[in-house]
N, C-alpha and C positions, 0 to 999 in steps of 0.2 A: 259886724259882729262874726260873719263869716270868713272872713277873712281871718280873726284873730284865733278863729278855731281851727281853720285849716294850717296855719302857722305853728299854733301850739301842737298839732299833731305832726308837724314836720311833712306836709302835704304840697308845701309852698304856696306862692302868690296866685291867686286866682286870676288877676289879671294878665300875668305870663302864661298860665295856662291857655286864658282865654284867645290870648294873641297868637299863641302858635295853632292853636286850631282855625282861627282865620288865615293864617298864612298857607296852612297847609289847603285849606279849601279852596284859595284863590290865587295860588303861586302859579304861573304855568311850568315851574320848573317841577311842581310835583304833580301834575297832569296825570301821569301814568302810574301815578302811587294808588294801592287800591287798601292800603292797610299797612300795620306796621307801630312802632315805638320808635318816638323821635325826641333830642335832646331838645329842650326849650331854649337855652343858649344859642345853640347854632343849626337847629335842626338836623344833625348829624344822625342818620338811622343808628336804633340800638338793637341789641337784641331782645328777643322776646325772654322775659324771667322764665326759670326753669318751671315754676309753679305754672304758668300759662300754656306752657306747651301739653301739662297733663289731661289727657282726653276726659276722664272722669270730673276735674275740674271744670273744664270746658262744657261738659254736657250739663253741669249742674247751674254754672252760670247762666246758660241759655236757658234752661227750664225756669230757674228763679227770674231771670227777666221776662221771660213768656206769661208766668205768672202775674206778675206786676200788672201788664199790659191788660190780661185778662179781667182784673180785679181793679183796675181804674176807671172811674165814669167817662164815657166819650164825649170828646167836646162838641157843641154846637156847630153846625157848619153855619157860615154866612155866606156862602157861596151858593147862585141858583143851580139847581140838579137839570 
């Protein structure tokens, strides 16, 4: 169902999206990378879209994300403290 929705919205295949995240996190070639946009097919660096460089948009996204975390229930820890 999720794949169908993402495909319909032209957002791509979630399996490919997950694959690039795993590669970026585990491939030593990206050990010095601290962020950015990468092509799913070949992991070549991509420029940040213009909208993503707008400081007002960046701040709004930061604040919306922080609000989601403030309002979400805290998970129960299974680790000894």
